C-alpha positions as semicolon CSV with decimal commas, in nm:
position;residue;x (nm);y (nm);z (nm)
1;M;7,468;7,959;10,044
2;E;7,140;7,820;10,176
3;L;6,888;7,588;10,019
4;K;6,533;7,584;10,151
5;E;6,286;7,301;10,149
6;G;5,986;7,376;10,356
7;L;6,354;7,349;10,379
8;L;6,603;7,638;10,360
9;V;6,967;7,606;10,250
10;A;7,189;7,896;10,375
11;G;7,556;7,984;10,401
12;N;7,791;8,128;10,659
13;V;8,087;8,093;10,427
14;L;8,275;8,356;10,234
15;V;8,016;8,335;9,960
16;A;7,697;8,139;10,005
17;A;7,348;8,093;9,859
18;I;7,010;7,966;9,972
19;L;6,804;7,682;9,824
20;I;6,456;7,624;9,963
21;L;6,245;7,306;9,956
22;Y;5,886;7,323;10,078
23;F;5,688;7,007;10,159
24;I;5,313;7,052;10,116
25;N;5,191;6,721;9,977
26;P;5,249;6,430;10,220
27;G;5,291;6,204;9,918
28;G;5,640;6,348;9,862
29;E;5,577;6,606;9,588
30;L;5,765;6,928;9,662
31;E;5,617;7,274;9,633
32;F;5,818;7,588;9,693
33;T;5,773;7,944;9,801
34;S;5,955;8,245;9,660
35;K;6,244;8,420;9,834
36;E;6,438;8,734;9,741
37;V;6,781;8,656;9,600
38;N;7,070;8,868;9,481
39;N;7,275;8,817;9,162
40;N;7,080;8,583;8,933
41;F;7,094;8,431;8,588
42;T;6,846;8,263;8,357
43;L;6,870;7,973;8,116
44;G;7,019;8,063;7,784
45;N;7,132;8,410;7,892
46;N;7,509;8,414;7,927
47;S;7,516;8,792;7,958
48;V;7,364;8,775;8,306
49;K;7,590;8,724;8,605
50;M;7,616;8,354;8,691
51;Q;7,891;8,349;8,953
52;F;7,958;8,524;9,282
53;Y;8,264;8,681;9,117
54;D;8,377;8,689;8,755
55;N;8,608;8,407;8,642
56;L;8,582;8,209;8,965
57;R;8,739;7,860;8,952
58;F;8,957;7,606;9,130
59;P;9,327;7,589;9,032
60;S;9,278;7,262;8,842
61;N;8,993;7,065;8,689
62;S;9,094;6,779;8,923
63;I;8,945;6,872;9,262
64;S;8,986;6,685;9,591
65;Y;8,716;6,636;9,853
66;R;8,654;6,475;10,190
67;I;8,315;6,366;10,324
68;D;8,294;6,370;10,703
69;N;8,243;6,033;10,872
70;D;7,944;6,173;11,061
71;C;7,744;6,196;10,737
72;S;7,474;5,931;10,694
73;L;7,505;5,670;10,420
74;K;7,226;5,849;10,231
75;K;7,400;6,186;10,240
76;K;7,736;6,031;10,146
77;A;7,575;5,854;9,851
78;D;7,396;6,173;9,742
79;M;7,719;6,373;9,756
80;I;7,919;6,115;9,562
81;R;7,645;6,097;9,301
82;A;7,642;6,477;9,275
83;F;8,016;6,468;9,201
84;E;7,957;6,203;8,935
85;I;7,675;6,399;8,770
86;I;7,891;6,712;8,736
87;E;8,183;6,499;8,614
88;N;7,962;6,351;8,340
89;K;7,856;6,696;8,222
90;T;8,198;6,867;8,233
91;T;8,573;6,807;8,224
92;L;8,590;6,834;8,604
93;E;8,713;6,537;8,807
94;F;8,661;6,488;9,181
95;Y;8,862;6,253;9,400
96;S;8,849;6,163;9,768
97;I;9,141;6,218;10,007
98;N;9,176;6,192;10,384
99;E;9,319;6,538;10,456
100;G;9,417;6,860;10,282
101;E;9,105;6,850;10,066
102;E;8,979;7,139;9,854
103;I;8,611;7,066;9,927
104;T;8,501;6,966;10,277
105;V;8,158;6,802;10,310
106;T;7,997;6,788;10,655
107;C;7,646;6,694;10,767
108;E;7,389;6,776;11,032
109;N;7,095;6,565;11,145
110;T;6,912;6,840;11,337
111;N;6,644;7,027;11,145
112;R;6,692;7,402;11,111
113;M;6,421;7,647;11,015
114;E;6,414;8,001;10,885
115;D;6,103;8,196;10,787
116;G;5,896;7,880;10,830
117;L;6,117;7,681;10,594
118;F;6,360;7,401;10,665
119;I;6,726;7,465;10,580
120;A;6,841;7,185;10,350
121;G;7,209;7,272;10,314
122;E;7,481;7,532;10,284
123;G;7,771;7,570;10,046
124;G;8,021;7,810;9,901
125;P;8,390;7,899;9,857
126;T;8,561;7,982;10,186
127;N;8,909;8,074;10,059
128;I;8,953;8,276;9,739
129;T;9,272;8,429;9,603
130;E;9,202;8,726;9,376
131;G;9,404;8,770;9,060
132;D;9,370;8,985;8,750
133;R;9,276;8,688;8,533
134;F;9,093;8,461;8,778
135;K;8,950;8,452;9,127
136;V;9,099;8,121;9,242
137;I;8,908;7,901;9,485
138;L;9,146;7,731;9,724
139;H;8,882;7,580;9,952
140;G;8,507;7,539;9,979
141;D;8,260;7,395;10,231
142;I;7,937;7,200;10,187
143;L;7,698;7,133;10,476
144;L;7,417;6,883;10,407
145;I;7,131;6,912;10,655
146;K;6,813;6,775;10,497
147;D;6,804;6,462;10,282
148;S;6,687;6,520;9,925
149;E;6,354;6,351;9,854
150;C;6,413;6,371;9,480
151;E;6,531;6,094;9,251
152;N;6,840;6,304;9,181
153;P;7,049;6,446;9,468
154;N;6,934;6,802;9,402
155;V;7,045;6,943;9,737
156;A;7,400;6,806;9,699
157;I;7,422;6,924;9,335
158;H;7,298;7,273;9,430
159;E;7,557;7,310;9,707
160;L;7,837;7,168;9,491
161;L;7,762;7,428;9,225
162;H;7,778;7,696;9,493
163;V;8,125;7,570;9,590
164;L;8,220;7,590;9,222
165;G;8,125;7,958;9,237
166;F;7,772;7,963;9,094
167;D;7,513;8,196;9,241
168;H;7,135;8,154;9,248
169;S;6,917;8,164;8,939
170;E;6,584;8,340;8,891
171;N;6,468;8,054;8,669
172;K;6,236;7,833;8,875
173;N;6,322;7,532;8,658
174;N;6,695;7,569;8,720
175;I;6,861;7,365;8,994
176;M;7,022;7,687;9,124
177;Y;6,685;7,844;9,203
178;P;6,681;7,914;9,579
179;I;6,365;7,706;9,634
180;T;6,404;7,354;9,507
181;K;6,169;7,122;9,316
182;C;6,248;6,772;9,200
183;K;6,185;6,865;8,835
184;Q;6,459;7,129;8,834
185;V;6,753;7,066;8,601
186;I;7,113;7,177;8,551
187;G;7,089;7,434;8,275
188;D;7,316;7,400;7,973
189;E;7,477;7,735;8,055
190;I;7,635;7,598;8,374
191;P;7,841;7,318;8,211
192;A;7,924;7,556;7,926
193;R;8,058;7,815;8,168
194;I;8,258;7,549;8,354
195;E;8,412;7,431;8,028
196;E;8,505;7,788;7,936
197;L;8,664;7,858;8,274
198;Y;8,865;7,536;8,285
199;S;8,980;7,555;7,923
200;V;9,271;7,764;8,052
201;P;9,550;7,524;8,160
202;S;9,659;7,505;8,524
203;Y;9,991;7,685;8,482
204;P;10,162;7,961;8,678
205;D;10,167;8,309;8,527
206;L;10,448;8,538;8,637
207;K;10,388;8,902;8,558
208;F;10,532;9,245;8,630
209;E;10,305;9,462;8,838
210;K;10,544;9,757;8,859
211;A;10,877;9,866;8,715
212;V;11,028;10,206;8,797
213;A;11,379;10,305;8,690
214;E;11,588;10,610;8,777
215;I;11,920;10,690;8,611
216;N;12,160;10,947;8,753
217;G;12,469;10,967;8,534
218;R;12,598;10,608;8,535
219;I;12,398;10,497;8,839
220;L;12,076;10,297;8,792
221;N;11,814;10,247;9,062
222;L;11,534;10,004;8,984
223;N;11,217;9,901;9,170
224;L;11,027;9,592;9,051
225;S;10,715;9,403;9,161
226;I;10,646;9,052;9,029
227;R;10,340;8,842;9,102
228;N;10,218;8,491;9,023
229;D;9,880;8,562;8,865
230;G;9,834;8,202;8,754
231;L;9,671;7,881;8,870
232;Q;9,967;7,691;9,014
233;K;10,274;7,762;9,225
234;S;10,562;7,889;9,013
235;E;10,907;7,736;9,021
236;K;11,227;7,935;9,056
237;A;11,295;8,174;8,771
238;K;11,532;8,457;8,679
239;I;11,500;8,831;8,633
240;L;11,733;8,964;8,364
241;I;11,805;9,336;8,329
242;Y;11,926;9,449;7,988
243;T;12,074;9,782;7,886
244;D;12,072;9,825;7,510
245;D;12,033;9,445;7,469
246;K;12,329;9,358;7,695
247;V;12,271;9,180;8,028
248;L;12,351;9,416;8,313
249;K;12,221;9,211;8,606
250;E;12,071;8,867;8,673
251;I;11,859;8,800;8,983
252;E;11,712;8,473;9,106
253;L;11,335;8,479;9,157
254;K;11,206;8,245;9,427
255;E;10,905;8,014;9,401
256;L;10,573;8,196;9,432
257;E;10,239;8,055;9,547
258;I;9,919;8,148;9,363
259;G;9,853;8,519;9,412
260;H;10,184;8,581;9,591
261;G;10,432;8,843;9,483
262;V;10,775;8,981;9,557
263;S;10,933;9,326;9,539
264;V;11,289;9,378;9,420
265;Q;11,480;9,698;9,486
266;L;11,816;9,749;9,317
267;T;12,029;10,052;9,391
268;N;12,359;10,189;9,264
269;L;12,389;9,961;8,961
270;W;12,687;10,082;8,757
271;L;12,618;10,143;8,388
272;T;12,889;10,089;8,130
273;K;12,798;10,412;7,951
274;I;12,623;10,733;8,038
275;K;12,362;10,738;7,764
276;I;12,126;10,439;7,776
277;E;11,856;10,440;7,510
278;K;11,669;10,130;7,620
279;L;11,626;9,941;7,947
280;K;11,458;9,601;7,933
281;V;11,359;9,376;8,224
282;V;11,267;9,013;8,151
283;I;11,133;8,722;8,358
284;E;11,299;8,407;8,228
285;S;11,137;8,078;8,331
286;N;11,190;7,714;8,234
287;F;10,829;7,609;8,290
288;Q;10,502;7,660;8,107
289;E;10,302;7,970;8,188
290;I;9,951;8,081;8,095
291;S;10,101;8,373;7,904
292;L;10,451;8,500;7,828
293;D;10,325;8,838;7,706
294;N;10,357;8,984;8,056
295;N;10,714;8,860;8,118
296;E;10,889;9,161;7,968
297;I;10,891;9,534;8,030
298;L;11,066;9,787;7,810
299;L;11,158;10,122;7,968
300;S;11,262;10,395;7,727
301;R;11,372;10,751;7,781
302;G;11,078;10,991;7,757
């Protein structure tokens, strides 16, 4: 998303937002113009949409980043300080790595303009896996263009919050307002929402998406779909098929990445008796999951 500052901050990422800084006073005070924005929220109003998508978060509260070597010392320092400020307000932790990072920070030294305003930066998630419980951010990009003239690194904080999934605010005093002023602050609702999102542990969550059984005499045909709807890759597990509480078949379930699934089709399974009152299919795992309530399906005769 873009941020404007006499400057404009925009985004060519999957989701992006614009923050605008407008220099009028040569003494360094920032004034800003208005710009139409989309989904907004205001301080103290948790009922209003705050994020690009509902329940948008990274897999873990420990998030890796890499700052490009082409960034100036000022922009590097601003970005690191932005990470520290969010860390101090939330349970999130950010750490630097050389490759395979979840957040990539790059910089430009050439001024860009849009509608008479300078673009200050861009930011947003670039790879999101959609699940029933969460929309999981696997990667995000930040582009810092214009140095922040504020005491706090407002541009870097604004773009970091975009990467964390937060959209623009209509509140002119909020740091997520699309036109930035030095007096803007991080509203209490943003850390509160982050704490709520990341209170769910970073576990896998195997679940049945479909189970269809057909019995012809003593022959059972069964179609299953299982998905990892959690926040981490799942380890190997087992699928157990019970007929009247006796194990009929055991199947190994392979490891599944976040959001990945597998279909299992079983045909011509021989039943020990003609009349089966109850058919139960269970996912059995030896690791922690977000919920075990979705690991069992009971199929009964209609």
